[in-house]
N, C-alpha and C positions, 0 to 999 in steps of 0.2 A: 663664897668661901666660909659659910653656912653650910655647907651639903656635909652630913654624916653617911663618911665611908664604910663605917661599921656598917652599914645597911650590908655593903657585898661580899664582908664576911657571911653574913647571914645567908645570904643566897647561896654561896659555896658551901657550907654546910650542907644545906639543902639539895645541893646537887651529891656532894656524898654520899647523903644518907640516900636517895636515887640509885644510884651505882651498886649500895650496897641490897637493895629490894631485887632491881633487873639480876644480880649473881646470883642471887635463892631462885629466880626462876627461871635461868640459865643453867644451873645444876639439877634443877627437877624435870630440864625438858632433855639434857643431858644423859640422864639415867632413866627414862622412862620413853622418852619417844624417839630420841638419836637412836638407839640399836635396833630398833624396828623392823627395818627393811635389810638388816645386813645378818639377819639370826636364822634359823633352818626353816624355818615358816610360813617364811615370806619371802619368794624367789620369782626370778624371770624379770622381763623389763619394766612390769610396775615398780618392781621391789626397788630396779636399778634409779627409775625416773624419782622414787620418794625419795632414795637417801639421796641426792640428790639435793634434793628441795629442802629432806631437815637439816644435813650440813650446812647448807646456806643459811636457814635460820639458827642453827646454830651460831654459825661463825656472827648473824646478828646482833645476839644476845650480847655476845664478850664484844661485838664492838660497840654496842650501846653503853656497856662498861666503863669501855676509853673514853670513849666522847664525853661521859658526864663528870668524869671525874678532870679531863683536859679542863670544860668549863668552871668545875672548879678551882682549879689551879691558876684560871686566865683572871678570872674573879679578884681571887687574894691577891697575883700581881697586880691587877692596874689600884687595888686599895693601898698597895704599898708604895706603889708610885705617885699615888694621888697625896699621898698624906706624906711623902718625903717635898714633893714641888709646892704642896700648900705652904711648908716650911719655909721655905725656900723665898717664895712670893710675901710672907709677914715678914721673913727677915731682912727683905731689900726696904720694902717698906720703912722700918722700924730704921733700919739705918741712914735712911733717907733722911726719916725727922730728925734722928741725931747730927747726921751733918747739913741743917739748918735748911729742909726743905720739909715742902706741907706735900702732901697725897693725898688726891680724891678716892672717894670709893670709887671709883671708873677709871683711876690708878693713874689719871694727870699729876704733873707733878708742876710747883711751882717753889719759886724762892719764899721763904716766909719770914715776907719783911714785920710782921705784926711783932716779931722778936725783936728787932732794935727801936731805939730808944727815939724820938722823933728829930733828934740832933745828928743819930748816928744815919736816921734813912735820909739827913739832908745829904751830910758828908755825902756816901755813896752814891748818889742823883748828880753830884755836882764832879765827881771822880769815875772818868770815862773807861779808863781802865779797870775801876774796880767791876764795873757795871759788865761789861767783856767776860771778866771771869765767871761773876753770878751767871750768867747765860750761859757761858760752857759748862758749869759747874751742875744747872739744871739739865741743862742738854742730854749730860753723858748720866745722870741718874735716870733719866726718864729712857734712856737708851736702856739700860742694863735692867730696869724696870716691864721694862715693855719683851724683853726677852726672857725674863722668867717666866712671863705670863704666856707666849708665844711656848712656851716649853708646856707648861701646863695644857694648854690647846691639843698641842700635839699628842700627847702622850691619853687625851682623851680619841683622838679619831684614831689613834694606832689601838686602844682597847676594843672599840667599836668594829673595826676590819679585823682582828684578830677574832673575836665572840661570831661574825660571819663568817670567817672561814673553819673553824671548829667544827661546825655542824654539817658541813661539804664532804660526801661519802668521798675518800680518796682513791678509791676504786670504780674508774669509768670505762666504758667500753670493752674493748677486747679483755684489757686489766681488770673488770670484775672477777671476783670469784664468789659474792656473795648472793649470788642468784638476783638483784636489784636491779641493774644494770646503772649503777654510780646512784640510785635512788637511796641508797641504804643510811645508813651509820658509819661516823667515822673512825675505824678502826687504826687509822694511823693519828691520829690527834695526839699531840704532844704538850698542849696548855702551852709552848711560850709563845710570849704574845710578837706580832710580827709590825715590820713598821706603815705606818698608812701612806706613806709618801714614797712612790714609786724610784725608782733605779734612775736614772737619768741618762737619758740617749748620751756616745759621744758628744762632747763640744757644745752641750747643754750645760749649765752652771749649776751648782747643787753642794748648799751648804748643809753642814752638821752642826745646828742648831745647839745642841748640848755642848759643843766646843767651843763656844764664843760664852759661858756661864763662867762667870770670876770665881777662881779657888781664893778660898779665901785664907788659907796656909800659906798664900807665897804671892798674894798679889793685894794692891792695893787701889782704888779706883781709877786713876790714872795709867797704873799698869795696865788694866782689865782693857780701858778704853784704847789705848795704842796697841794691844795685841788685837783684840776685837777687830779692829778696823783694817790693821794691818791682813788681820787672817781674811778678812774680805779685800781686799784689795788685790792678794793674791790669789784670789779664788777667779777676778773678774778679770784680772788682767797677766796673772803668770808672775808678778814680781810686787816689791813692797813699796813701790815708788809711790809717793803720797801720802802713805801712813804719817808720817810725824807731824800731817795735819790735824793731828787726834785735840780734842779742846783740851786746856788742861784744865785740873781741879784741885790746883791746889790755892792756897789763899792769896789776895792781892793787897795791893801796900796797907790796907788796916785791916788786921786779924781782928780786928774787936768787929765787926763788917762780914767777915765771910767765915765759911766755917770751911776747912781742910779737909779734903777728898781722905775718908780714912779707911783700914780696911773694912770688909764687910767679915765682920768676924762671926755672926753666928747662922751664915748659910752655908747649906751644902755647897759642893767644888761644883759639883752636876748633878744634874736629873738621873735617876736607874734606866 
C-alpha cells in the first residue's frame, strides 16, 4: 500500500512526449520522402514498388503515434483505478477497526479483545451466543476485506494484459496494410483497459467481483453480506436458496461487548 502510483503518470507523460517526437518525424517523411515515387521524375515498376514501401513506412509512423498515445492513456487509467482501489482497501480496514476488529498488515481479521475489560472478556467467554455473533462478524469483515484486496489484484492483472495487447499490431496476414505482415506498430490501439479474465464458456461459472463490493450509500455490512452470498448462490445454483444463512453482523446480548455492523461510509461503492 506504499507504492507511488504517480510514477504511472510520469511514464504516461513520457509516452505522450514520444508520440509528439514521432509526429515530427512523420511530417518530415510525408513531405520529403513520400512524394518521391509519385512525381514525374521517377516512373516504372521500381517507382511503384518504392511507393508501396514508402506508404507502408508512413503508416508505421502514424501507427507508432497511436500506440504511444494509447499506452499513455492506459497508464493513466491504471493509476486512477489503483488510487481508487487503495482508498477502498484503506477505508475497509478503518471501518473494520471501528467495528471492533483488528486487521493485520497481511489483511487477516480478528476480534479486538484488547478493547474489553477483564470482566467483559470473561462475560463474553461465558456467553455462547455472543461468541457466535463475534465469529460471524469477524467472518463477514474478513470476506469484505478479501474482496477489496482481490479487486486490487484483478485491476493489476487487467493493466498488465492491456499493456501487452496495446503493442500488438492489429493488422496481420491478409489484413496487413503496412508492409510489416503484422509485426509493426498498433495503429488501432484505443488505450481502453481490457479484462484479464477471459469470458467463461457456456455452463461455466463466472462471478463479477466488482458487483460484490459494498455500496456504502445504501448498504450496511449485514445487508451487503446477505446480497453477496445471494449473488454467489444464484450463480452456483440458479436460485437464492441458502442465502438466508449469511452471518449476522448485529450486536449480541451485551452491547458493551460487541460492535454493531455499520455502513462502510468512506469506501467507494465499486471499483473503477
